C-alpha positions as CSV (number, residue, x, y, z in Angstrom):
1,M,0.0,0.0,0.0
2,K,1.4,3.4,-1.0
3,K,1.9,6.2,1.4
4,T,-0.6,9.1,1.3
5,I,-0.3,12.7,2.3
6,R,-1.7,11.8,5.6
7,D,1.4,9.7,6.4
8,F,3.7,12.7,6.7
9,E,4.4,15.5,9.2
10,L,3.9,18.5,7.0
11,K,4.3,21.5,9.4
12,G,7.0,23.8,8.1
13,K,7.9,21.5,5.3
14,K,8.2,22.5,1.6
15,V,5.7,20.1,0.0
16,I,5.8,19.7,-3.8
17,I,2.4,18.6,-5.1
18,R,2.2,17.4,-8.7
19,C,-1.3,18.4,-9.8
20,D,-3.1,17.9,-13.1
21,F,-4.3,21.4,-14.2
22,N,-4.5,20.3,-17.9
23,V,-7.9,21.9,-18.5
24,P,-9.6,22.9,-21.8
25,I,-9.0,26.6,-22.5
26,E,-10.7,28.5,-25.4
27,D,-10.0,32.2,-26.1
28,G,-8.4,32.7,-22.7
29,V,-11.4,31.1,-20.8
30,I,-11.3,27.8,-18.8
31,K,-14.1,25.7,-20.3
32,D,-14.1,23.0,-17.6
33,D,-12.4,23.5,-14.2
34,S,-13.2,20.1,-12.7
35,R,-9.6,19.0,-12.6
36,I,-8.7,22.1,-10.7
37,R,-11.5,21.6,-8.3
38,K,-10.5,18.0,-7.7
39,S,-7.0,19.0,-6.6
40,L,-8.4,21.3,-3.9
41,K,-8.8,18.7,-1.1
42,T,-5.1,17.8,-1.2
43,I,-3.9,21.4,-1.4
44,R,-6.2,22.5,1.4
45,Y,-5.1,19.6,3.6
46,A,-1.4,20.5,3.1
47,R,-2.1,24.1,4.0
48,S,-4.2,23.1,7.1
49,E,-1.2,21.1,8.3
50,G,1.2,24.1,8.0
51,A,3.0,23.2,4.8
52,K,4.6,25.5,2.3
53,V,2.9,24.3,-0.8
54,I,4.7,24.2,-4.2
55,L,2.5,23.2,-7.1
56,L,3.7,21.7,-10.4
57,S,1.5,20.9,-13.5
58,H,1.6,20.6,-17.2
59,L,-0.9,22.2,-19.6
60,G,-1.2,21.1,-23.3
61,R,1.6,19.9,-25.5
62,V,4.3,22.5,-25.8
63,K,6.0,22.2,-29.2
64,S,7.1,25.7,-30.0
65,E,7.9,29.1,-28.4
66,E,4.5,30.3,-29.6
67,D,2.9,27.7,-27.5
68,K,4.2,29.3,-24.3
69,E,1.7,32.1,-24.3
70,K,-1.1,29.7,-25.1
71,Y,-0.3,27.3,-22.4
72,S,1.0,29.4,-19.6
73,L,-0.4,28.5,-16.1
74,S,-1.0,32.1,-15.2
75,L,-4.7,31.7,-16.0
76,I,-4.8,28.6,-13.7
77,S,-3.2,30.5,-10.9
78,N,-6.0,33.1,-11.0
79,A,-8.7,30.4,-11.0
80,L,-7.0,28.5,-8.2
81,S,-6.7,31.7,-6.1
82,K,-10.5,32.2,-6.3
83,L,-11.2,28.6,-5.5
84,L,-8.8,28.5,-2.5
85,R,-9.8,32.0,-1.4
86,K,-6.0,32.4,-1.0
87,K,-3.6,34.3,-3.2
88,V,-1.6,31.7,-5.3
89,I,1.8,33.1,-6.1
90,F,2.5,32.4,-9.7
91,I,6.2,32.2,-10.8
92,P,6.4,32.4,-14.6
93,K,9.5,30.2,-14.7
94,T,10.1,26.4,-14.3
95,R,13.5,26.9,-12.6
96,G,16.2,29.5,-11.9
97,E,16.9,32.3,-9.4
98,E,13.3,33.7,-9.4
99,V,11.9,30.3,-8.5
100,E,14.5,29.6,-5.8
101,K,14.1,33.1,-4.2
102,A,10.3,32.8,-4.1
103,I,10.5,29.4,-2.5
104,N,13.1,30.4,0.1
105,S,10.9,33.3,1.1
106,M,7.8,31.1,1.7
107,H,5.8,31.1,5.0
108,E,3.7,28.3,6.3
109,R,0.4,27.9,4.3
110,D,1.8,29.9,1.3
111,V,1.0,28.4,-2.1
112,I,3.3,28.8,-5.1
113,L,2.6,27.6,-8.6
114,L,5.5,27.3,-11.0
115,E,5.1,27.6,-14.8
116,N,4.0,24.8,-17.1
117,T,6.4,21.9,-16.6
118,R,6.2,21.1,-20.3
119,F,8.0,24.4,-21.2
120,E,11.0,22.2,-20.4
121,D,10.1,20.0,-23.4
122,L,11.3,22.8,-25.8
123,D,14.9,21.8,-24.8
124,G,15.2,18.1,-25.7
125,K,11.9,17.1,-24.1
126,K,13.5,17.2,-20.6
127,E,10.1,16.9,-18.8
128,S,8.5,14.2,-21.0
129,K,11.7,12.1,-21.2
130,N,12.3,12.3,-17.4
131,N,15.6,14.1,-17.6
132,K,17.5,13.2,-14.5
133,K,19.0,16.6,-13.8
134,L,15.6,18.3,-14.2
135,G,14.0,15.8,-11.7
136,E,16.8,16.4,-9.3
137,Y,16.5,20.2,-9.6
138,W,12.8,20.2,-8.8
139,A,13.3,17.7,-6.0
140,N,15.8,20.0,-4.4
141,L,13.2,22.7,-4.1
142,G,11.2,20.7,-1.5
143,D,11.2,18.3,1.4
144,I,8.3,16.0,0.5
145,F,6.7,15.0,-2.8
146,I,3.0,14.3,-3.2
147,N,1.7,13.0,-6.6
148,D,-1.9,14.0,-7.1
149,A,-1.9,14.0,-10.9
150,F,-3.7,10.8,-11.9
151,G,-3.9,11.9,-15.5
152,T,-0.1,11.5,-15.9
153,I,0.6,8.8,-13.4
154,H,1.2,6.3,-16.2
155,R,3.9,8.5,-17.6
156,S,7.6,8.6,-16.7
157,H,8.1,12.4,-16.4
158,A,10.7,14.4,-14.5
159,S,7.9,16.1,-12.6
160,N,6.5,12.9,-11.2
161,L,8.8,9.9,-11.5
162,G,11.9,12.0,-11.4
163,I,11.1,13.8,-8.2
164,S,9.6,10.7,-6.4
165,K,12.8,8.8,-6.9
166,I,14.6,11.4,-4.7
167,L,12.2,12.7,-2.1
168,H,10.1,10.9,0.4
169,S,6.8,10.6,-1.5
170,G,3.1,9.8,-1.2
171,V,-0.1,10.3,-3.2
172,G,-2.8,12.9,-2.7
173,F,-6.5,12.4,-2.1
174,L,-7.4,12.4,-5.8
175,V,-5.0,9.7,-6.8
176,E,-6.0,7.6,-3.7
177,K,-9.6,7.9,-4.7
178,E,-9.0,7.0,-8.3
179,I,-7.2,3.8,-7.5
180,K,-9.8,2.8,-4.9
181,E,-12.6,3.3,-7.4
182,L,-10.9,1.6,-10.3
183,E,-10.0,-1.4,-8.2
184,K,-13.7,-2.1,-8.0
185,L,-13.6,-2.9,-11.7
186,Q,-11.1,-5.7,-11.1
187,N,-13.8,-7.9,-9.6
188,P,-17.0,-6.2,-10.8
189,K,-20.6,-7.1,-9.9
190,R,-22.3,-8.7,-12.9
191,P,-23.6,-8.2,-15.5
192,Y,-20.5,-6.0,-16.3
193,V,-21.2,-3.8,-19.4
194,I,-18.4,-1.8,-21.1
195,I,-19.0,1.0,-23.6
196,M,-16.1,1.7,-25.9
197,G,-16.2,4.8,-28.2
198,G,-13.8,7.4,-29.5
199,S,-12.3,7.5,-32.9
200,K,-9.6,4.9,-33.2
201,I,-9.4,1.2,-32.4
202,S,-5.6,1.3,-32.9
203,D,-5.2,3.3,-29.7
204,K,-7.1,0.7,-27.7
205,I,-6.1,-2.7,-29.1
206,E,-4.6,-4.2,-26.0
207,L,-7.3,-2.7,-23.8
208,V,-10.1,-4.1,-26.0
209,K,-8.5,-7.6,-26.0
210,K,-8.4,-7.6,-22.2
211,L,-11.7,-5.9,-21.5
212,V,-13.8,-8.1,-23.8
213,K,-12.7,-11.1,-21.7
214,K,-13.6,-9.4,-18.4
215,S,-16.9,-8.0,-19.6
216,D,-20.3,-9.7,-20.1
217,Y,-21.0,-7.3,-23.0
218,L,-18.9,-4.8,-24.9
219,L,-21.0,-2.1,-26.6
220,I,-19.0,-0.3,-29.4
221,G,-19.8,3.2,-30.7
222,G,-18.0,6.2,-32.0
223,G,-15.6,6.3,-34.9
224,M,-14.1,3.0,-34.0
225,A,-17.4,1.2,-34.6
226,F,-17.1,1.7,-38.3
227,T,-13.9,-0.4,-38.5
228,F,-15.8,-3.2,-36.8
229,L,-18.8,-2.7,-39.2
230,K,-16.4,-2.8,-42.2
231,A,-15.0,-6.0,-40.8
232,S,-18.5,-7.3,-40.6
233,G,-19.0,-6.7,-44.3
234,F,-21.0,-3.5,-44.3
235,N,-20.4,-0.5,-46.6
236,I,-19.6,2.4,-44.3
237,G,-19.4,5.2,-47.0
238,S,-16.9,7.9,-46.1
239,S,-16.9,7.0,-42.3
240,L,-13.7,6.7,-40.3
241,C,-12.0,3.4,-40.9
242,E,-8.6,2.0,-40.0
243,K,-8.1,-0.5,-42.8
244,D,-5.1,-2.1,-41.1
245,Q,-7.2,-2.9,-38.1
246,I,-9.9,-4.8,-40.0
247,P,-8.3,-8.2,-39.6
248,F,-8.0,-7.6,-35.8
249,C,-11.7,-6.5,-35.6
250,K,-12.8,-9.5,-37.7
251,K,-10.9,-11.9,-35.5
252,L,-12.4,-10.3,-32.3
253,L,-15.9,-10.5,-33.8
254,D,-15.5,-14.1,-34.7
255,K,-14.3,-15.1,-31.2
256,Y,-16.7,-12.9,-29.2
257,S,-19.8,-12.7,-31.3
258,D,-21.9,-13.3,-28.2
259,K,-20.4,-10.3,-26.3
260,I,-19.7,-7.6,-28.8
261,V,-22.7,-5.3,-29.7
262,L,-22.4,-3.0,-32.7
263,P,-24.7,-0.2,-33.9
264,I,-27.6,-1.1,-36.1
265,D,-28.3,2.4,-37.2
266,V,-26.3,5.7,-37.3
267,I,-26.7,9.4,-37.9
268,T,-24.9,10.4,-41.1
269,A,-24.0,13.7,-42.9
270,K,-21.8,14.7,-45.8
271,E,-19.8,17.1,-43.8
272,I,-18.7,17.5,-40.2
273,K,-20.1,20.9,-39.3
274,E,-22.9,22.6,-37.4
275,N,-26.4,22.9,-38.9
276,V,-25.6,20.3,-41.5
277,K,-28.3,18.1,-43.0
278,T,-28.3,14.7,-41.3
279,N,-29.8,11.4,-42.1
280,E,-30.8,8.4,-40.0
281,R,-29.6,5.3,-41.7
282,F,-29.6,1.6,-40.9
283,I,-26.0,0.4,-41.2
284,N,-26.7,-1.3,-44.6
285,E,-28.1,2.0,-46.0
286,I,-25.1,4.3,-45.6
287,E,-24.3,6.0,-48.9
288,E,-20.8,6.4,-50.4
289,D,-20.5,10.2,-49.6
290,E,-21.9,9.9,-46.1
291,I,-20.0,9.9,-42.8
292,G,-21.4,8.1,-39.8
293,L,-21.1,10.6,-36.9
294,D,-23.4,9.3,-34.1
295,I,-25.3,6.2,-33.1
296,G,-29.0,6.2,-34.1
297,P,-32.1,5.9,-32.0
298,K,-32.5,2.1,-32.6
299,T,-29.0,1.5,-31.5
300,I,-29.7,3.5,-28.3
301,K,-32.6,1.2,-27.6
302,V,-30.4,-1.9,-28.0
303,F,-27.7,-0.4,-25.8
304,K,-30.3,0.5,-23.2
305,H,-31.4,-3.1,-23.0
306,Y,-28.0,-4.2,-21.9
307,L,-27.4,-1.2,-19.6
308,D,-30.7,-1.5,-17.8
309,D,-29.7,-5.1,-16.7
310,S,-26.2,-4.2,-15.7
311,K,-24.7,-4.2,-12.2
312,T,-21.4,-2.5,-13.3
313,V,-20.8,0.0,-16.2
314,F,-17.5,1.3,-17.5
315,W,-17.6,3.9,-20.3
316,N,-14.7,5.2,-22.2
317,G,-15.1,7.2,-25.4
318,P,-18.1,9.2,-26.7
319,V,-20.3,7.4,-29.2
320,G,-20.6,10.3,-31.5
321,Y,-19.0,13.6,-32.5
322,F,-20.7,15.2,-29.5
323,E,-19.0,18.6,-29.9
324,I,-21.5,19.3,-32.6
325,K,-25.1,19.4,-31.5
326,E,-26.4,17.4,-34.5
327,F,-24.2,14.4,-33.4
328,S,-24.5,14.7,-29.6
329,K,-27.8,12.9,-29.1
330,G,-26.4,9.4,-28.7
331,T,-23.8,10.4,-26.1
332,K,-26.3,12.5,-24.2
333,R,-28.9,9.8,-24.2
334,L,-26.4,7.3,-22.9
335,C,-25.5,9.7,-20.1
336,Q,-29.2,9.8,-19.1
337,I,-29.6,6.0,-19.3
338,I,-26.5,5.3,-17.3
339,S,-27.3,7.9,-14.7
340,E,-30.7,6.3,-14.1
341,S,-29.2,2.8,-13.8
342,K,-28.7,1.1,-10.5
343,A,-25.3,-0.2,-11.6
344,Y,-22.0,1.0,-10.3
345,R,-21.1,3.6,-12.9
346,V,-17.5,4.6,-13.9
347,I,-16.6,7.1,-16.5
348,G,-13.1,6.6,-17.9
349,G,-11.8,10.2,-18.2
350,G,-10.9,12.2,-21.3
351,D,-13.6,13.3,-23.7
352,T,-16.1,11.0,-22.0
353,A,-15.7,12.9,-18.7
354,R,-15.9,16.2,-20.5
355,A,-19.1,15.1,-22.2
356,V,-20.7,13.9,-19.0
357,E,-19.7,17.2,-17.2
358,E,-21.0,19.4,-20.0
359,M,-24.2,17.6,-20.4
360,G,-25.0,17.9,-16.6
361,Y,-24.8,14.2,-15.5
362,S,-21.5,14.3,-13.5
363,K,-23.2,14.2,-10.1
364,K,-25.2,11.1,-11.1
365,M,-22.1,8.9,-11.7
366,N,-20.3,6.9,-9.1
367,H,-16.9,7.9,-10.3
368,I,-15.5,10.1,-13.1
369,S,-11.8,9.5,-13.7
370,T,-9.6,12.5,-14.3
371,G,-7.2,10.5,-16.4
372,G,-8.5,8.7,-19.6
373,G,-5.1,7.2,-20.6
374,A,-4.2,6.4,-17.0
375,S,-7.5,4.7,-16.2
376,L,-7.2,2.6,-19.4
377,T,-3.6,1.7,-18.6
378,Y,-4.7,0.6,-15.1
379,L,-7.5,-1.5,-16.4
380,E,-5.1,-3.1,-18.9
381,G,-3.2,-4.4,-15.9
382,V,-0.1,-2.4,-16.9
383,K,1.8,-0.9,-14.0
384,L,1.4,2.9,-13.5
385,K,5.1,4.0,-13.7
386,A,4.8,7.1,-11.5
387,L,2.8,5.3,-8.9
388,E,5.3,2.4,-8.6
389,S,8.0,4.8,-7.4
390,I,5.9,6.2,-4.5
391,D,7.0,5.1,-1.0
392,E,5.3,2.1,0.5
393,K,3.7,2.3,4.0
């Protein structure tokens, strides 16, 4: 069992907390602050215990100097200050004299947020490739390290794995809760129904192979459904299809025909844009110039049949292009059906979590993971690299 923040004497200590503030931002506005809010419990606890709190996080993928302005954490510091009702001192650097001077001047209960850790990726991907010297530098800024960024806990980065190999370390409340909730899916109450969506099957091959064995039924929607439909012999028009994955899908369908449930109708259009003319098609009626962009009403009824009888539901990946109103009905209807179910309901992070939040169903789910990739890695049975390095109790 890993140590948690509760296992340390924090008073007067400089506590580095790796958070996940990787939130969606459009035109300088945070569109969903749920990840920030979910970090508050750990930060508040550290402050209540008299710690000097140093926060690290990434935001987006920083590939050029131009990205620095777009992905600065200055906006996050303002939002966090309001939520904590405490001024968060933002240091627009990842290291250097300004960082060291600010930290050395800290008082108990102060909170400092350093600049986006991925700014270091502009110099040989030092963050993402877990540069040893960078990890050592950050570790030397503090006394204790707390990893509360579940979204990156499957990654070997300097700001998580690098620091935890040097400092005494534990996990925060968010990571502790994530692991506890996801563990329930290792021995689920049955029937266990899994919904898999999203665009590509290639990103989830190993996961699908493992989850289809664990589940009673695997309901497939989203863009990835069309590769399965193509493998079943249907004409899918101009819909998304990974041709190199057709043999894999066909093999899976042959072996698990009693478990895998595919759409029987879809919503199509000739373009992916708002206010476009749509058609409701059975899967054998899709025309050559049409793109399948959502599951249809008859498929929703089929999926509902399995979901209503379930005892455990895990959902990863929207079943349509939900960002556009015309193709959001399938995802929204599944949100409603699952929220009304008596099953244990887990949402696997990423776009699915965003859809559930935006559509107003977040409070009706048992658990919404903050890490899509991390939750999938955990369910695959693969070790979470940054968690493995945390101190044992």
